[in-house]
Steps between C-alpha positions, in 0.01 A plus 500: 500500500749648254243474220283754683778752540505808276831672428449866417717723285528860389608592147693826461415637158203436272676553169548244226658229717304581816168462322628178341582356842154590630349325198711186553411494870130491403560231235685277747275564800350150495839329480701683766411261782620205292816678387601650836287366787322834548263739330638824360349846491622838378369723778642834383641655183704818543442763230594864448146613423173357628310691234633286214303190398699174524353234276462165676592637843212557747487863614478399866852351502662816359689731736742789466614463862815293559449510879171320453698211352817488709306527828250227409593179689281292266720578199779242481640568152597826328517474120702800376430580133557876496845496341773759548703557814279723712255469663531127421823460699352663810184290482690174445738567791214598732308186401799272562575661836135457595537126440296488181598279207590694183463414131638756255563541127727801556828447313615860562472458877673160507780592258591812695396428861483120506727458802297737716166335430648147519656581837168634627321182393763281667486696827120469506505131399252561218476426128614742231405350163574669166468256209316763291789748525692317225363369169126512572338157484831314460598317820867588558542641854371189677695260273822698561441506877365150550499261203863578408631530857704183446710669231776752462347732239759657272288692247155654476407684185184583324258711305315670785343798325217435257499849348857482373461140388195599295689791342803287408272224366326745266835642387625147428192348338358803316809711439348789697713787625533543876269803496229322300516192723476714814198682354333163434578380853347819641190463282446144629552601863830314545693826546417777747454860388850551644682178405836600654505239778443225242708607201801618707514171691408631847200269543706195405784626721282494810382149421848360439621658827229308688571172321878531545457563874299180540697283259843585640396548866656848507327839490504681165329840473374676189775763527758224446344383174654631178209598274492571130182520293394426144458854365818479289417166336440539125360288221856463366618355834222243485573418134871441560434303819283266292781459245725379780230266635383710793185667634507824703318499836505730803631270773547523871814302575635399842803275545666375816873490424803428717583872507147621579150546364446640150157657461392703200222577255574570136415397143678180405553284195405144591534199267187416302496152658504628861166440681458874567538589130152372420326688783310771312245779532411588861590157640763487779742218576767432762788258438687355799823299510609312812744225589261218589196565282691639197263723296136599556280759332178662623279672242163675498313827530723747680247776553132586471208501739417133544848349451635725776191443715562127456843531663360719780223248570753216506684685777175565688415128488847415631472754784155368595642147522779627724252681727282189531802284582672753727820520294518857370848636437643156421656614169658837560789695354749275319784757489738343751816582300675829427646473150653789304314632197737565211523828312395469136858569383623191684250267331571316175296453186517447128401806296323583174657817356376691195737760355476747208853543362681625191475247217868471416791261539646449845205634701383160623858414595530826698174433683604142574832633635325738741277219623793261538708753692216515754467123541194485271509199268278489191290183461302602188492797264288602202583797277229674298615760248295813440495728193584808704853371566401368842517136599290355777691252713308260721719324755434241768777470757614219723436543873678803644490710816268797453764754601739377230226505239392851604860623475516364144171666402620834639808482275292391199269799543803730472637347179471715185404196291203418730198721437265333747462218751143405404435222747645325805305202638613218727488140379405196711 
């Protein structure tokens, strides 16, 4: 009987998420038969060192020998939680080719080598599940692939990095400087010792590449994502954004346009009444627009031990159901189109522009002339005079192609009456 069957898995990595998955597997042990039609057991956990104690993981399941796992015919599922490209890529490919089902949380691997691993899964007729690779506990991969399959999705955008969202929240609510907010995020464990991947937008870039690939049915890799971080955002930017009725967030944005896919990560002013504007601290949220369903938003914990383990365990449950019912590999790669990915200069946006200029007659007119000559139309402008003879101009433009805007900014930087371009941020 199926209720007597035990499906066995190996977990690669016993770090934060790996240990969380082992804990959840123990917590759910009595319910697996009812949820899937089979029992579930973690037979092996691959670690670098057998000498290190792993809380909550029995010593007898630990191994530092990959061959012991890949050559074991009893192990049906490989749960890859090591992170990084190698050796994770090698292990995942070997597992797929050996006919084992794979669950992974590895956004780096999928954003850079997604086609290779997807092709391997398809050739083997096995599952490759990766809900935990994007936005932690928030279900977004399965909804994009399955629940929204009846739609043409035109936009996916979201706050998919908790560290940067926490930093910007503190800068907005408490008036903190970027450096002080980063220090607080590090103290609380939201930011790594080296926060580069978060604050420069690389982490969000990998996630938006994966979501764009699924949403638009065309492969997007991390190298095609324009990334810009939050390190240049200042308290003044946030203050002026608020005056105009906006909040600044680091957003991953993917759009499916008639001329190709736009995919980018950068700080953005979004209206205070937009659903994403109220998503604060380390919370993540993904906003999707499609033709049939209109708008939908998914919000929750985007990182952390148990939220991420929750997504991993959801995939494991799904794979176990597929094994029991003999239907593994039924939902494979959804990239059946080949659409161009646009260069950032060919995309369009509104812009927030902060300029320090000489406080004298005619300067604003000269600046407006430069912008106009480069097809940049001004929607709003505020002028703040300073005692030092310098005026701060804060401008919001109408929508313009990036290359035209960049040409205008290059000319402005060379003007004798402009002492500094203090801030350039896109506007939703």
